[in-house]
N, C-alpha and C positions, 0 to 999 in steps of 0.2 A: 344494546349497551349505549351506543352513541346515536343521537338523534339528528346530528348534522354532520357535514363533511369535516373531517379533521385531518391533520397531518401529524404523524408521529415520527420524531427524529430520534434515531438510535445512534449512539456514539460509536466510533470505530472500534473501541475496546470491546464492544459486545461480540465481536467475531473472534476474539482471542481463543475461546474454547474450541473453535473450529480450525485452529492452526494458523490463523492470520496474525500478523504482528501487531502489537499494541503501538501506539504512537511513539513511545520511548524506544521500543525495540526497532521500529522502522527508522527512527532517527539515527540509531547506532549503526544499523546496516548501511544506511546511506553514507554516513561518515566514513565507513570502511570502504564501501564500493566506489566512491568518487576518487579515491586515492590510487587509481589504476596506474599512474605513472611512477609513483615513488617506490613501489615495491612489487614483487610478483604477487598477483592475486591468487587466493585459494580457489576462487571461482573462475575457471578458465573460460566458461561460456560468457560471463559478464565481461571479462577482459577482452575477448574476441569481439563482442558486440561494440564495446566502447572504442576499441581500436579501429574497427571498420566504420562506425558512424562518424568519427571525428578524425579520420586519417588525413584529410586535407588541412586541418588546423590543429594538429595534435598538441603543439606547444601551448597554444592558448587554452586548450581544455585541460592539459596537465596542470597549469597554473590555477585555472578555475576550480578544478577538483580539489587541489590542495587548500586553496583559500576557503572553500565551502566546508571541507572537513575540519579545518582549524576553527572556523566559526561555530560549527556544531559542537565540537568538543570543548569550546570555551564556556559552555553552559546555557546555550540558547534553549528556551523552553520547548520548541517544537521545530519540525522540519519546515512547516509553513512559515514560521517566524524567520528561519534562516533564509529561505528563498525570497521572502519579502525584503529582507535586509539587502539582498543583492539584486533587487528587481530591475535596476538599471544596467545590469551586466548580463546580457542574454546568454553568454556561454556558461555562466555559473548556473543560471536557471535551467538551461537545456540539460546539462549533465546531471543536475539534481533530479529533474523530472524523469530523465531516462533511467536512472538507478531506482527511483521510487517505483516506476512501472515494472521494471525487471523484478524487483523484490516482491512486489504484490503478485505478479503472475507466477513467480516461483512458489510463493506460499499457497496460492490457490491450487496449483497442481498437486501439492502434497497435502492439501486439506482433505478431511474426510467428506467434505461436500462435493469434491471433484469426482465426476464419474467417467470422464473421457468422452462423454456424449453431450448432447444438448439438454439432456434430462438431469434433474437434481438427484444425484446419488440414490437411485430408486431402491436399492437393496440394503440400505443402511438404516439403522434405528437411532433416532435422535431423541428418544423419549426422556433421556436423562439430562437434556440440555434446556436452556431457557426458551428457545425459539418456539417449540410446539405449544408450550404453556402460554406464551405471549399471544400466539396466533389464535389459540382457543379463546382467550380472554377477549381479544378484539372481535372475533367472529360471533361470540355468544350473543344471542338476541338479534342477530342481523337478519334481514329479510331481503328477498330479491326485489330490486327496485323496478317499478314499471317504467318502460321507456316511452 
């Protein structure tokens, strides 16, 4: 199918049918997650992680989390835009990235792609999703390249 090397970029939303958050959903989860100081979190694991990571400078991170949440909720288009806005404030970027990583890891563990091993969910059928069809299209007509 392809006669030269190409790069195919698939957007983050493509993983939504596998249980991963879309950009909008991740933005909302981050806005909620960074507010660990203002209310009791529903997610006690996240609360414990944030409290442990930022124990020595908890007040600075409380403020940072609240400011990031307010900025996200003000209508910023993406979490990337929100973090760029605060790029000169390391504590805001740190707490934002921590919650992003936490939410993505949590979503991965509950995704049907997760097997608990290094293998990709070997006993699951993904025929009704876009990925096998896309892989088939990309691989059709391919040949082993001589080294």
